[in-house]
Structure formats: structure tokens, C-alpha cells
C-alpha positions in Angstrom: 132.9 81.6 70.8 132.1 85.3 70.2 128.4 84.5 69.9 128.6 82.6 73.2 130.1 85.4 74.9 127.9 87.9 73.2 124.7 86.2 74.3 125.9 86.0 78.0 126.2 82.2 78.1 129.8 82.1 79.5 131.0 79.0 81.4 131.5 81.0 84.5 127.9 82.4 84.4 126.6 78.8 84.1 128.7 77.7 87.0 127.1 80.6 89.0 123.7 79.8 88.1 124.2 76.1 88.9 125.6 76.9 92.3 122.7 79.3 93.0 120.2 76.6 91.9 121.9 74.0 94.1 121.8 76.3 96.9 118.1 77.1 96.5 117.4 73.5 96.3 119.1 72.6 99.4 117.2 75.3 101.3 113.9 74.3 99.8 114.4 70.6 100.8 113.1 71.0 104.1 110.1 73.0 103.0 109.3 70.5 100.3 109.4 67.4 102.9 107.2 69.4 105.2 104.6 70.0 102.6 104.8 66.6 101.4 104.6 64.9 104.7 101.5 67.1 105.4 99.5 65.3 103.0 100.3 61.8 103.8 98.8 59.3 106.1 100.6 58.1 109.4 101.1 54.8 107.8 102.5 56.2 104.7 104.9 58.3 106.7 106.1 55.2 108.6 106.7 52.8 105.6 107.3 55.5 102.7 110.5 57.3 101.6 110.8 60.7 103.2 110.9 62.5 99.7 108.4 60.2 98.1 105.0 61.6 97.1 102.0 60.4 99.1 100.3 57.0 98.2 97.1 58.5 99.2 96.7 62.2 99.2 94.7 63.4 102.2 94.0 66.7 104.2 93.3 65.0 107.3 96.4 66.4 108.8 95.7 70.0 107.9 92.0 69.5 109.1 93.3 68.3 112.7 96.0 70.9 112.7 93.6 73.6 112.2 90.5 72.7 113.9 91.1 70.9 117.2 91.6 72.8 120.2 93.8 72.3 123.2 92.5 70.9 126.5 94.4 71.2 129.5 98.1 70.3 128.7 97.2 68.4 125.6 97.2 70.6 122.4 95.8 69.3 119.2 95.2 72.4 116.9 96.5 75.9 116.3 93.3 77.9 114.8 92.8 80.0 117.8 96.4 80.5 118.3 96.7 81.5 114.9 94.2 84.4 115.2 95.9 85.5 118.6 99.2 85.9 116.7 97.4 88.3 114.1 95.7 90.2 117.1 99.1 90.5 118.6 101.2 91.1 115.3 99.1 93.7 113.3 98.7 96.3 115.9 102.3 95.7 117.1 103.6 96.1 113.5 101.6 99.4 112.9 102.2 101.0 116.3 106.0 100.4 116.3 106.2 101.4 112.6 104.4 104.7 113.1 106.5 105.5 116.3 109.5 104.8 114.4 108.5 107.0 111.7 108.0 110.0 114.0 111.1 109.3 115.9 113.2 109.2 112.7 111.5 112.3 111.4 112.3 114.1 114.7 116.0 112.9 115.1 116.9 113.6 111.4 114.8 116.8 110.6 114.1 118.6 113.9 117.5 118.4 115.6 117.4 119.5 119.3 120.0 119.4 122.1 120.7 115.5 123.1 119.0 114.4 120.0 122.3 112.3 118.9 122.5 111.0 122.4 119.0 109.9 122.4 119.5 108.1 119.0 122.5 106.5 120.4 120.6 105.2 123.2 117.7 104.0 120.8 120.3 102.4 118.8 121.6 100.4 121.6 118.2 98.9 122.1 118.8 97.1 119.0 121.6 95.1 120.6 119.8 94.2 123.8 119.0 90.5 123.9 115.5 89.2 124.4 116.6 87.4 127.7 117.8 90.8 129.5 114.3 92.3 129.6 112.4 89.2 130.5 112.2 90.0 134.3 111.8 93.6 134.2 109.2 93.4 131.6 107.4 90.9 133.4 107.3 93.1 136.5 106.2 96.0 134.3 103.2 93.9 132.8 102.0 92.7 136.2 102.1 96.2 137.6 100.1 97.3 134.5 97.4 94.5 134.8 98.7 93.2 131.3 100.3 90.0 132.3 99.2 86.9 130.3 97.3 89.1 127.8 97.6 89.7 124.0 97.7 93.5 124.7 100.7 92.9 127.0 102.4 91.1 124.2 101.6 94.0 121.8 103.2 96.3 124.2 106.3 94.2 124.6 106.8 93.9 120.9 106.3 97.8 120.4 108.8 98.8 122.9 111.4 96.2 121.5 110.7 97.0 118.0 110.7 101.0 118.2 114.7 100.8 118.4 114.7 99.0 114.9 112.1 101.1 113.2 113.5 104.3 114.4 116.9 103.4 112.8 115.2 102.5 109.6 113.4 105.6 109.4 116.1 107.9 110.7 118.6 106.6 108.2 116.1 107.0 105.4 114.9 110.5 106.2 118.8 111.7 106.5 119.1 111.3 102.8 116.0 113.4 102.1 117.4 117.2 101.5 117.0 119.5 104.4 116.3 122.2 102.0 112.8 120.7 101.4 112.0 120.8 104.9 113.3 124.3 105.2 111.3 125.5 102.2 108.2 124.1 103.7 108.7 125.8 107.1 109.4 129.0 105.4 105.9 128.5 103.7 104.3 128.0 107.2 104.0 124.4 107.2 104.1 122.8 110.6 105.5 119.7 112.2 102.7 117.3 111.2 102.1 119.0 107.9 105.5 118.5 106.6 105.2 114.9 107.8 102.2 113.9 106.3 102.2 116.1 103.1 105.9 115.7 102.3 107.9 112.9 104.0 104.9 110.3 104.1 104.4 110.2 100.5 108.4 109.6 100.0 108.4 106.8 102.7 106.8 103.9 100.9 110.0 102.1 100.5 111.0 102.2 104.2 107.4 101.6 105.4 107.7 98.4 103.4 110.9 97.5 104.9 109.6 98.3 108.6 106.5 96.5 108.0 108.1 93.3 106.6 110.9 93.3 109.4 108.5 93.7 112.2 105.8 91.2 110.8 108.6 88.7 110.5 110.2 89.3 113.9 107.0 89.5 115.8 105.2 86.7 114.2 108.0 84.2 114.6 108.8 85.1 118.1 108.7 82.4 120.7 110.3 83.5 123.7 108.0 86.4 124.7 105.1 84.4 123.8 105.8 81.5 126.1 107.1 83.8 129.0 104.5 86.6 128.9 101.1 84.7 127.7 99.6 81.8 128.7 96.5 79.5 127.8 94.2 81.2 125.2 96.4 84.3 124.8 99.5 82.4 123.5 100.6 82.9 119.9 100.8 80.2 117.3 104.5 79.6 117.8 103.9 78.3 121.3 100.9 76.4 120.4 103.0 74.7 117.6 105.7 73.7 120.2 102.9 72.5 122.5 101.4 70.5 119.8 104.6 68.8 118.8 105.7 68.0 122.2 102.3 66.9 124.0 101.2 64.3 121.5 100.2 60.8 122.8 100.0 57.5 121.2 101.0 57.2 117.6 102.9 60.2 116.4 100.9 62.0 113.9 103.8 63.7 111.9 101.4 64.9 109.1 99.5 67.0 111.9 102.9 68.5 112.9 104.0 69.4 109.4 100.7 70.9 108.6 100.6 72.8 111.7 104.1 74.0 111.1 102.9 75.1 107.6 100.1 77.0 108.6 102.4 78.9 111.1 104.8 79.9 108.4 102.3 80.8 105.7 101.8 84.2 106.8 105.5 85.1 106.7 105.8 83.3 103.4 103.2 85.3 101.7 104.6 88.5 103.0 108.0 87.7 101.4 106.5 86.4 98.3 104.1 89.5 97.8 106.4 92.2 99.3 109.9 90.7 99.2 111.2 92.8 96.4 110.4 96.1 98.2 112.4 94.8 101.2 115.7 95.2 99.5 114.6 98.4 97.6 113.8 100.0 100.7 117.0 99.1 102.5 119.1 100.5 99.7 116.8 103.5 99.0 118.5 105.7 101.7 122.0 104.3 101.4 123.2 107.2 99.2 122.5 110.9 100.1 122.1 113.3 97.5 
């Protein structure tokens, strides 16, 4: 019994791991079904078991989901919209993260009259529902001539995301000793020198948090994409909805599942590659000193 406890194989630990594995399996079942179905033929889907492996493995569903284009209201592919999402997401993530970094830097290390009030107002932006800003944002984009464009979507996501990125960076920079900033100012370092030479090298964890958060939120957004974009400027989430809801004739679930997998792959890759940095970044500034 002593050997069992010493090696850590206690019944309670085994039970915990068992529950975690079961929960993991439950969460992975939809993904497994999607992946298996995407490689099946329509006949195999109609006659076979949902969890059964394909009788004849085929990539026809993936080919159709990726390469075919939308004509009129009939949408049969997502390739162009996949790149639309990249053209929207990458600049929106980079701009909102950089703005959040500067905002957090100013609000934590360059205090001024009303800075706390400004931070509170920015923080309030984190709790504003998407639906509240639809009409005023649509009017603003129309006046700027950015309605139904990818650039307009970038602007929308930057504005909505700055509140979150500012919160991340401000809370992170508060934990950095003020004496470090004061010493740099005494040595003659200015605003941008302190940021780029001192804070920026220390900001990798929180940059990863902001990049992952913003990438996930913007890539997966549907509401802004369907409201503020149309036609060839729509992101992949809207194209996926059109693909699933406008199919005619025999329903090709393999194409739908393949398209869903294509839409989910970027966020899956981001979390697989950089997911460990997300938790590290969130907890890095939680303790001051």
C-alpha cells in the first residue's frame, strides 16, 4: 500500500484521471464525427453508422467544400471566403493588439488626470453586447464608405477588440515595478524608448494572450460578418452558413462537414501551437512584486 501511495497511483487520482478522460472524449466526439463524415461518400453516410469509419475513404467532400464558388444565392465552396477571413483577421488582430499594448502602457505607467475614468469606460466596452452596436456601426461604416467591405470589418473588430486588449495589457503592466520605468526616465529614456526597449521584451506572454484571444474571437465571428459584409467580402463563417442552408437536391453532409473542418482548422492550429502560452500569459501578471 505504501508503494502505491508513494508512486502516486492512489484510487482518488485514478478516478480524477478517469473523469477527465471521459469528459475529453465527450467533447471530442462531435469533432471525431465531423472528421469521419467528411471522408465518407453520401451513400455511406445514409446507410452507415454515424461513428463507423468510412467504407470507401474519399476526399471529394473536401475538394467540393474548398474549390467550388458561390453563384447567386447558391453557395458550394468556401475557398475565397477562407482568405477573406485571413485578410480580415490578421490586420484586425495586429492593430487591436498594438493599440491595446500602448493603451495599457499609458494607463499603467503614465498616469494622468482622468486615466482611471478612461480605463473604466474602456472596460465597460468589454460588456457591451454585439447587437447594441450594429445600427450605429452600420451608419458609421456607411458614412466612411466602408460598408460591405473587408476593410470595414477590420475597423469594426479593431474598435470592439481594443477594450479587451487594453484590459489584458494594463493588468499585465501594473505588475511590472514602477521603479524600472522611473529609472529609465532618469536616464533620459522617452515614451517610445521605454516601451520598445523595456516593456516590449517583457510582454511576450501577454502578447500571446491577446493574439490568441483576438484571433479566436474575430475568426469565429458570424454576426458582424453577416451584417457588415456581403457577397465576395463575407468571411468564412457566413459562407459556411450559406453552404449548409442553400444546398439543393441530395444533401451532401460530407461537404458540409469538410467545410466546417476547414473553417475550424486555423483556430485549432493556433490553440495546439500556442495554447500553453495562453494560460501562462493570463497568470503572468496576476501577482504583483
